[in-house]
PDB file of N, CA, C and O in Angstrom:
ATOM      1  N   UNK A   1      35.595   9.542-166.727  1.00  0.00           N
ATOM      2  CA  UNK A   1      35.577  10.483-165.614  1.00  0.00           C
ATOM      3  C   UNK A   1      34.267  11.247-165.665  1.00  0.00           C
ATOM      4  O   UNK A   1      33.875  11.737-166.724  1.00  0.00           O
ATOM      5  N   UNK A   2      33.598  11.353-164.550  1.00  0.00           N
ATOM      6  CA  UNK A   2      32.310  12.037-164.514  1.00  0.00           C
ATOM      7  C   UNK A   2      32.497  13.536-164.277  1.00  0.00           C
ATOM      8  O   UNK A   2      33.505  13.991-163.737  1.00  0.00           O
ATOM      9  N   UNK A   3      31.490  14.270-164.702  1.00  0.00           N
ATOM     10  CA  UNK A   3      31.515  15.724-164.504  1.00  0.00           C
ATOM     11  C   UNK A   3      31.326  16.025-163.024  1.00  0.00           C
ATOM     12  O   UNK A   3      30.637  15.284-162.323  1.00  0.00           O
ATOM     13  N   UNK A   4      31.932  17.108-162.544  1.00  0.00           N
ATOM     14  CA  UNK A   4      31.757  17.452-161.125  1.00  0.00           C
ATOM     15  C   UNK A   4      30.302  17.815-160.829  1.00  0.00           C
ATOM     16  O   UNK A   4      29.598  18.391-161.659  1.00  0.00           O
ATOM     17  N   UNK A   5      29.883  17.461-159.627  1.00  0.00           N
ATOM     18  CA  UNK A   5      28.523  17.816-159.202  1.00  0.00           C
ATOM     19  C   UNK A   5      28.427  19.323-159.031  1.00  0.00           C
ATOM     20  O   UNK A   5      29.372  19.956-158.561  1.00  0.00           O
ATOM     21  N   UNK A   6      27.285  19.905-159.411  1.00  0.00           N
ATOM     22  CA  UNK A   6      27.112  21.345-159.160  1.00  0.00           C
ATOM     23  C   UNK A   6      27.063  21.617-157.660  1.00  0.00           C
ATOM     24  O   UNK A   6      26.686  20.754-156.869  1.00  0.00           O
ATOM     25  N   UNK A   7      27.446  22.817-157.292  1.00  0.00           N
ATOM     26  CA  UNK A   7      27.408  23.239-155.886  1.00  0.00           C
ATOM     27  C   UNK A   7      25.986  23.682-155.573  1.00  0.00           C
ATOM     28  O   UNK A   7      25.446  24.579-156.220  1.00  0.00           O
ATOM     29  N   UNK A   8      25.394  23.052-154.588  1.00  0.00           N
ATOM     30  CA  UNK A   8      24.015  23.366-154.202  1.00  0.00           C
ATOM     31  C   UNK A   8      23.996  24.220-152.928  1.00  0.00           C
ATOM     32  O   UNK A   8      25.021  24.418-152.277  1.00  0.00           O
ATOM     33  N   UNK A   9      22.829  24.707-152.601  1.00  0.00           N
ATOM     34  CA  UNK A   9      22.662  25.444-151.344  1.00  0.00           C
ATOM     35  C   UNK A   9      22.984  24.538-150.156  1.00  0.00           C
ATOM     36  O   UNK A   9      23.539  24.998-149.158  1.00  0.00           O
ATOM     37  N   UNK A  10      22.642  23.265-150.258  1.00  0.00           N
ATOM     38  CA  UNK A  10      22.986  22.312-149.192  1.00  0.00           C
ATOM     39  C   UNK A  10      24.497  22.222-149.006  1.00  0.00           C
ATOM     40  O   UNK A  10      24.985  22.151-147.878  1.00  0.00           O
ATOM     41  N   UNK A  11      25.237  22.225-150.120  1.00  0.00           N
ATOM     42  CA  UNK A  11      26.701  22.201-150.032  1.00  0.00           C
ATOM     43  C   UNK A  11      27.217  23.455-149.341  1.00  0.00           C
ATOM     44  O   UNK A  11      28.119  23.385-148.506  1.00  0.00           O
ATOM     45  N   UNK A  12      26.645  24.596-149.688  1.00  0.00           N
ATOM     46  CA  UNK A  12      27.084  25.854-149.087  1.00  0.00           C
ATOM     47  C   UNK A  12      26.822  25.865-147.582  1.00  0.00           C
ATOM     48  O   UNK A  12      27.668  26.305-146.803  1.00  0.00           O
ATOM     49  N   UNK A  13      25.660  25.385-147.181  1.00  0.00           N
ATOM     50  CA  UNK A  13      25.336  25.345-145.750  1.00  0.00           C
ATOM     51  C   UNK A  13      26.233  24.346-145.021  1.00  0.00           C
ATOM     52  O   UNK A  13      26.664  24.607-143.898  1.00  0.00           O
ATOM     53  N   UNK A  14      26.517  23.212-145.648  1.00  0.00           N
ATOM     54  CA  UNK A  14      27.419  22.229-145.048  1.00  0.00           C
ATOM     55  C   UNK A  14      28.835  22.792-144.951  1.00  0.00           C
ATOM     56  O   UNK A  14      29.563  22.473-144.011  1.00  0.00           O
ATOM     57  N   UNK A  15      29.227  23.619-145.904  1.00  0.00           N
ATOM     58  CA  UNK A  15      30.528  24.295-145.861  1.00  0.00           C
ATOM     59  C   UNK A  15      30.596  25.202-144.637  1.00  0.00           C
ATOM     60  O   UNK A  15      31.590  25.201-143.910  1.00  0.00           O
ATOM     61  N   UNK A  16      29.538  25.972-144.415  1.00  0.00           N
ATOM     62  CA  UNK A  16      29.473  26.854-143.239  1.00  0.00           C
ATOM     63  C   UNK A  16      29.559  26.025-141.962  1.00  0.00           C
ATOM     64  O   UNK A  16      30.251  26.403-141.017  1.00  0.00           O
ATOM     65  N   UNK A  17      28.860  24.902-141.936  1.00  0.00           N
ATOM     66  CA  UNK A  17      28.832  24.045-140.745  1.00  0.00           C
ATOM     67  C   UNK A  17      30.076  23.174-140.609  1.00  0.00           C
ATOM     68  O   UNK A  17      30.238  22.477-139.607  1.00  0.00           O
ATOM     69  N   UNK A  18      30.947  23.207-141.600  1.00  0.00           N
ATOM     70  CA  UNK A  18      32.193  22.435-141.599  1.00  0.00           C
ATOM     71  C   UNK A  18      31.947  20.932-141.487  1.00  0.00           C
ATOM     72  O   UNK A  18      32.619  20.241-140.721  1.00  0.00           O
ATOM     73  N   UNK A  19      30.982  20.435-142.254  1.00  0.00           N
ATOM     74  CA  UNK A  19      30.662  19.009-142.206  1.00  0.00           C
ATOM     75  C   UNK A  19      30.906  18.299-143.543  1.00  0.00           C
ATOM     76  O   UNK A  19      30.567  17.124-143.684  1.00  0.00           O
ATOM     77  N   UNK A  20      31.485  18.990-144.516  1.00  0.00           N
ATOM     78  CA  UNK A  20      31.793  18.359-145.792  1.00  0.00           C
ATOM     79  C   UNK A  20      33.095  17.568-145.686  1.00  0.00           C
ATOM     80  O   UNK A  20      33.968  17.895-144.882  1.00  0.00           O
ATOM     81  N   UNK A  21      33.216  16.513-146.517  1.00  0.00           N
ATOM     82  CA  UNK A  21      34.508  15.828-146.574  1.00  0.00           C
ATOM     83  C   UNK A  21      35.508  16.766-147.240  1.00  0.00           C
ATOM     84  O   UNK A  21      35.124  17.740-147.886  1.00  0.00           O
ATOM     85  N   UNK A  22      36.774  16.468-147.080  1.00  0.00           N
ATOM     86  CA  UNK A  22      37.834  17.380-147.527  1.00  0.00           C
ATOM     87  C   UNK A  22      37.756  17.690-149.015  1.00  0.00           C
ATOM     88  O   UNK A  22      37.989  18.829-149.419  1.00  0.00           O
ATOM     89  N   UNK A  23      37.432  16.698-149.836  1.00  0.00           N
ATOM     90  CA  UNK A  23      37.341  16.925-151.275  1.00  0.00           C
ATOM     91  C   UNK A  23      36.225  17.875-151.648  1.00  0.00           C
ATOM     92  O   UNK A  23      36.411  18.786-152.455  1.00  0.00           O
ATOM     93  N   UNK A  24      35.066  17.656-151.055  1.00  0.00           N
ATOM     94  CA  UNK A  24      33.925  18.527-151.364  1.00  0.00           C
ATOM     95  C   UNK A  24      34.159  19.914-150.779  1.00  0.00           C
ATOM     96  O   UNK A  24      33.782  20.909-151.399  1.00  0.00           O
ATOM     97  N   UNK A  25      34.768  20.004-149.607  1.00  0.00           N
ATOM     98  CA  UNK A  25      35.104  21.294-148.996  1.00  0.00           C
ATOM     99  C   UNK A  25      35.968  22.106-149.959  1.00  0.00           C
ATOM    100  O   UNK A  25      35.754  23.307-150.125  1.00  0.00           O
ATOM    101  N   UNK A  26      36.943  21.455-150.593  1.00  0.00           N
ATOM    102  CA  UNK A  26      37.821  22.135-151.546  1.00  0.00           C
ATOM    103  C   UNK A  26      37.050  22.572-152.790  1.00  0.00           C
ATOM    104  O   UNK A  26      37.289  23.659-153.315  1.00  0.00           O
ATOM    105  N   UNK A  27      36.131  21.737-153.263  1.00  0.00           N
ATOM    106  CA  UNK A  27      35.312  22.106-154.428  1.00  0.00           C
ATOM    107  C   UNK A  27      34.467  23.341-154.133  1.00  0.00           C
ATOM    108  O   UNK A  27      34.358  24.240-154.967  1.00  0.00           O
ATOM    109  N   UNK A  28      33.873  23.381-152.944  1.00  0.00           N
ATOM    110  CA  UNK A  28      33.053  24.541-152.575  1.00  0.00           C
ATOM    111  C   UNK A  28      33.938  25.774-152.435  1.00  0.00           C
ATOM    112  O   UNK A  28      33.550  26.858-152.870  1.00  0.00           O
ATOM    113  N   UNK A  29      35.107  25.632-151.844  1.00  0.00           N
ATOM    114  CA  UNK A  29      36.026  26.772-151.716  1.00  0.00           C
ATOM    115  C   UNK A  29      36.417  27.305-153.096  1.00  0.00           C
ATOM    116  O   UNK A  29      36.476  28.519-153.293  1.00  0.00           O
ATOM    117  N   UNK A  30      36.681  26.417-154.047  1.00  0.00           N
ATOM    118  CA  UNK A  30      36.985  26.843-155.418  1.00  0.00           C
ATOM    119  C   UNK A  30      35.806  27.580-156.032  1.00  0.00           C
ATOM    120  O   UNK A  30      35.978  28.608-156.686  1.00  0.00           O
ATOM    121  N   UNK A  31      34.615  27.052-155.820  1.00  0.00           N
ATOM    122  CA  UNK A  31      33.394  27.696-156.326  1.00  0.00           C
ATOM    123  C   UNK A  31      33.258  29.111-155.758  1.00  0.00           C
ATOM    124  O   UNK A  31      32.933  30.055-156.479  1.00  0.00           O
ATOM    125  N   UNK A  32      33.510  29.239-154.473  1.00  0.00           N
ATOM    126  CA  UNK A  32      33.365  30.547-153.831  1.00  0.00           C
ATOM    127  C   UNK A  32      34.397  31.543-154.349  1.00  0.00           C
ATOM    128  O   UNK A  32      34.109  32.737-154.439  1.00  0.00           O
ATOM    129  N   UNK A  33      35.586  31.073-154.686  1.00  0.00           N
ATOM    130  CA  UNK A  33      36.590  31.969-155.280  1.00  0.00           C
ATOM    131  C   UNK A  33      36.122  32.515-156.626  1.00  0.00           C
ATOM    132  O   UNK A  33      36.471  33.635-157.000  1.00  0.00           O
ATOM    133  N   UNK A  34      35.337  31.729-157.350  1.00  0.00           N
ATOM    134  CA  UNK A  34      34.847  32.145-158.665  1.00  0.00           C
ATOM    135  C   UNK A  34      33.527  32.913-158.599  1.00  0.00           C
ATOM    136  O   UNK A  34      33.103  33.500-159.595  1.00  0.00           O
ATOM    137  N   UNK A  35      32.876  32.915-157.438  1.00  0.00           N
ATOM    138  CA  UNK A  35      31.570  33.562-157.264  1.00  0.00           C
ATOM    139  C   UNK A  35      31.616  34.473-156.036  1.00  0.00           C
ATOM    140  O   UNK A  35      31.137  34.102-154.964  1.00  0.00           O
ATOM    141  N   UNK A  36      32.194  35.664-156.199  1.00  0.00           N
ATOM    142  CA  UNK A  36      32.419  36.540-155.038  1.00  0.00           C
ATOM    143  C   UNK A  36      31.140  36.984-154.330  1.00  0.00           C
ATOM    144  O   UNK A  36      31.158  37.196-153.117  1.00  0.00           O
ATOM    145  N   UNK A  37      30.044  37.125-155.050  1.00  0.00           N
ATOM    146  CA  UNK A  37      28.798  37.534-154.387  1.00  0.00           C
ATOM    147  C   UNK A  37      28.315  36.439-153.434  1.00  0.00           C
ATOM    148  O   UNK A  37      27.897  36.722-152.311  1.00  0.00           O
ATOM    149  N   UNK A  38      28.378  35.210-153.886  1.00  0.00           N
ATOM    150  CA  UNK A  38      28.010  34.089-153.012  1.00  0.00           C
ATOM    151  C   UNK A  38      29.002  33.974-151.864  1.00  0.00           C
ATOM    152  O   UNK A  38      28.614  33.683-150.733  1.00  0.00           O
ATOM    153  N   UNK A  39      30.267  34.198-152.147  1.00  0.00           N
ATOM    154  CA  UNK A  39      31.298  34.131-151.101  1.00  0.00           C
ATOM    155  C   UNK A  39      31.032  35.156-150.006  1.00  0.00           C
ATOM    156  O   UNK A  39      31.217  34.859-148.826  1.00  0.00           O
ATOM    157  N   UNK A  40      30.604  36.349-150.376  1.00  0.00           N
ATOM    158  CA  UNK A  40      30.285  37.371-149.360  1.00  0.00           C
ATOM    159  C   UNK A  40      29.127  36.917-148.480  1.00  0.00           C
ATOM    160  O   UNK A  40      29.147  37.115-147.265  1.00  0.00           O
ATOM    161  N   UNK A  41      28.120  36.309-149.096  1.00  0.00           N
ATOM    162  CA  UNK A  41      26.974  35.811-148.326  1.00  0.00           C
ATOM    163  C   UNK A  41      27.430  34.710-147.370  1.00  0.00           C
ATOM    164  O   UNK A  41      27.045  34.706-146.201  1.00  0.00           O
ATOM    165  N   UNK A  42      28.234  33.792-147.853  1.00  0.00           N
ATOM    166  CA  UNK A  42      28.711  32.693-147.023  1.00  0.00           C
ATOM    167  C   UNK A  42      29.637  33.211-145.923  1.00  0.00           C
ATOM    168  O   UNK A  42      29.596  32.711-144.799  1.00  0.00           O
ATOM    169  N   UNK A  43      30.467  34.200-146.230  1.00  0.00           N
ATOM    170  CA  UNK A  43      31.309  34.820-145.202  1.00  0.00           C
ATOM    171  C   UNK A  43      30.450  35.408-144.084  1.00  0.00           C
ATOM    172  O   UNK A  43      30.816  35.332-142.911  1.00  0.00           O
ATOM    173  N   UNK A  44      29.317  35.990-144.444  1.00  0.00           N
ATOM    174  CA  UNK A  44      28.398  36.519-143.435  1.00  0.00           C
ATOM    175  C   UNK A  44      27.843  35.418-142.552  1.00  0.00           C
ATOM    176  O   UNK A  44      27.725  35.583-141.338  1.00  0.00           O
ATOM    177  N   UNK A  45      27.498  34.282-143.171  1.00  0.00           N
ATOM    178  CA  UNK A  45      26.996  33.143-142.388  1.00  0.00           C
ATOM    179  C   UNK A  45      28.082  32.611-141.447  1.00  0.00           C
ATOM    180  O   UNK A  45      27.805  32.254-140.302  1.00  0.00           O
ATOM    181  N   UNK A  46      29.306  32.564-141.940  1.00  0.00           N
ATOM    182  CA  UNK A  46      30.407  32.078-141.110  1.00  0.00           C
ATOM    183  C   UNK A  46      30.645  33.027-139.935  1.00  0.00           C
ATOM    184  O   UNK A  46      30.879  32.581-138.812  1.00  0.00           O
ATOM    185  N   UNK A  47      30.586  34.325-140.190  1.00  0.00           N
ATOM    186  CA  UNK A  47      30.747  35.305-139.111  1.00  0.00           C
ATOM    187  C   UNK A  47      29.629  35.152-138.083  1.00  0.00           C
ATOM    188  O   UNK A  47      29.867  35.221-136.878  1.00  0.00           O
ATOM    189  N   UNK A  48      28.412  34.944-138.571  1.00  0.00           N
ATOM    190  CA  UNK A  48      27.280  34.751-137.656  1.00  0.00           C
ATOM    191  C   UNK A  48      27.463  33.468-136.846  1.00  0.00           C
ATOM    192  O   UNK A  48      27.202  33.457-135.643  1.00  0.00           O
ATOM    193  N   UNK A  49      27.905  32.392-137.489  1.00  0.00           N
ATOM    194  CA  UNK A  49      28.165  31.133-136.786  1.00  0.00           C
ATOM    195  C   UNK A  49      29.196  31.335-135.682  1.00  0.00           C
ATOM    196  O   UNK A  49      29.011  30.875-134.555  1.00  0.00           O
ATOM    197  N   UNK A  50      30.270  32.020-136.012  1.00  0.00           N
ATOM    198  CA  UNK A  50      31.331  32.255-135.033  1.00  0.00           C
ATOM    199  C   UNK A  50      30.847  33.113-133.867  1.00  0.00           C
ATOM    200  O   UNK A  50      31.202  32.858-132.716  1.00  0.00           O
ATOM    201  N   UNK A  51      30.041  34.123-134.163  1.00  0.00           N
ATOM    202  CA  UNK A  51      29.504  34.989-133.108  1.00  0.00           C
ATOM    203  C   UNK A  51      28.568  34.201-132.186  1.00  0.00           C
ATOM    204  O   UNK A  51      28.608  34.373-130.968  1.00  0.00           O
ATOM    205  N   UNK A  52      27.744  33.354-132.755  1.00  0.00           N
ATOM    206  CA  UNK A  52      26.838  32.541-131.935  1.00  0.00           C
ATOM    207  C   UNK A  52      27.621  31.555-131.070  1.00  0.00           C
ATOM    208  O   UNK A  52      27.305  31.361-129.896  1.00  0.00           O
ATOM    209  N   UNK A  53      28.635  30.941-131.652  1.00  0.00           N
ATOM    210  CA  UNK A  53      29.458  30.012-130.860  1.00  0.00           C
ATOM    211  C   UNK A  53      30.144  30.738-129.710  1.00  0.00           C
ATOM    212  O   UNK A  53      30.209  30.216-128.597  1.00  0.00           O
ATOM    213  N   UNK A  54      30.653  31.931-129.968  1.00  0.00           N
ATOM    214  CA  UNK A  54      31.314  32.704-128.913  1.00  0.00           C
ATOM    215  C   UNK A  54      30.319  33.117-127.829  1.00  0.00           C
ATOM    216  O   UNK A  54      30.627  33.059-126.639  1.00  0.00           O
ATOM    217  N   UNK A  55      29.134  33.530-128.249  1.00  0.00           N
ATOM    218  CA  UNK A  55      28.130  33.988-127.284  1.00  0.00           C
ATOM    219  C   UNK A  55      27.639  32.854-126.390  1.00  0.00           C
ATOM    220  O   UNK A  55      27.372  33.068-125.207  1.00  0.00           O
ATOM    221  N   UNK A  56      27.519  31.661-126.943  1.00  0.00           N
ATOM    222  CA  UNK A  56      26.959  30.554-126.181  1.00  0.00           C
ATOM    223  C   UNK A  56      28.001  29.595-125.628  1.00  0.00           C
ATOM    224  O   UNK A  56      27.640  28.619-124.971  1.00  0.00           O
ATOM    225  N   UNK A  57      29.272  29.841-125.871  1.00  0.00           N
ATOM    226  CA  UNK A  57      30.288  28.907-125.375  1.00  0.00           C
ATOM    227  C   UNK A  57      30.309  28.792-123.855  1.00  0.00           C
ATOM    228  O   UNK A  57      30.541  27.695-123.346  1.00  0.00           O
ATOM    229  N   UNK A  58      30.075  29.887-123.091  1.00  0.00           N
ATOM    230  CA  UNK A  58      30.047  29.703-121.630  1.00  0.00           C
ATOM    231  C   UNK A  58      28.938  28.744-121.183  1.00  0.00           C
ATOM    232  O   UNK A  58      29.114  27.994-120.223  1.00  0.00           O
ATOM    233  N   UNK A  59      27.823  28.769-121.863  1.00  0.00           N
ATOM    234  CA  UNK A  59      26.718  27.863-121.520  1.00  0.00           C
ATOM    235  C   UNK A  59      27.054  26.445-121.951  1.00  0.00           C
ATOM    236  O   UNK A  59      26.837  25.488-121.209  1.00  0.00           O
ATOM    237  N   UNK A  60      27.586  26.324-123.163  1.00  0.00           N
ATOM    238  CA  UNK A  60      27.917  24.993-123.684  1.00  0.00           C
ATOM    239  C   UNK A  60      29.020  24.324-122.873  1.00  0.00           C
ATOM    240  O   UNK A  60      29.049  23.100-122.749  1.00  0.00           O
ATOM    241  N   UNK A  61      29.928  25.127-122.322  1.00  0.00           N
ATOM    242  CA  UNK A  61      31.039  24.590-121.553  1.00  0.00           C
ATOM    243  C   UNK A  61      30.701  24.346-120.077  1.00  0.00           C
ATOM    244  O   UNK A  61      31.483  23.730-119.353  1.00  0.00           O
ATOM    245  N   UNK A  62      29.553  24.823-119.641  1.00  0.00           N
ATOM    246  CA  UNK A  62      29.157  24.677-118.236  1.00  0.00           C
ATOM    247  C   UNK A  62      28.809  23.212-117.950  1.00  0.00           C
ATOM    248  O   UNK A  62      28.282  22.513-118.815  1.00  0.00           O
ATOM    249  N   UNK A  63      29.105  22.759-116.739  1.00  0.00           N
ATOM    250  CA  UNK A  63      28.747  21.366-116.397  1.00  0.00           C
ATOM    251  C   UNK A  63      27.232  21.206-116.352  1.00  0.00           C
ATOM    252  O   UNK A  63      26.499  22.143-116.034  1.00  0.00           O
ATOM    253  N   UNK A  64      26.789  20.022-116.672  1.00  0.00           N
ATOM    254  CA  UNK A  64      25.351  19.705-116.624  1.00  0.00           C
ATOM    255  C   UNK A  64      24.972  19.490-115.173  1.00  0.00           C
ATOM    256  O   UNK A  64      25.614  18.707-114.474  1.00  0.00           O
ATOM    257  N   UNK A  65      23.913  20.191-114.701  1.00  0.00           N
ATOM    258  CA  UNK A  65      23.488  20.008-113.306  1.00  0.00           C
ATOM    259  C   UNK A  65      23.040  18.563-113.057  1.00  0.00           C
ATOM    260  O   UNK A  65      22.481  17.926-113.949  1.00  0.00           O
ATOM    261  N   UNK A  66      23.280  18.055-111.870  1.00  0.00           N
ATOM    262  CA  UNK A  66      22.947  16.643-111.583  1.00  0.00           C
ATOM    263  C   UNK A  66      21.443  16.354-111.615  1.00  0.00           C
ATOM    264  O   UNK A  66      21.043  15.219-111.875  1.00  0.00           O
ATOM    265  N   UNK A  67      20.612  17.353-111.356  1.00  0.00           N
ATOM    266  CA  UNK A  67      19.186  17.055-111.351  1.00  0.00           C
ATOM    267  C   UNK A  67      18.632  17.186-112.696  1.00  0.00           C
ATOM    268  O   UNK A  67      17.435  16.973-112.894  1.00  0.00           O
TER     269      UNK A  67
END
């Protein structure tokens, strides 16, 4: 059995973007439970992501003009 891969900044950003596979997502979540300072930073990124999605959803949901 191999040792688990360390959690990198790329993993953290992929966690925020919700693009990790389920196993890696769980590993990052476990890491964040053990590292509260990093978890606070990532929570801030998630809040910012959600705010941006909410702010731009009317534009993203608008139909594309024919021209």
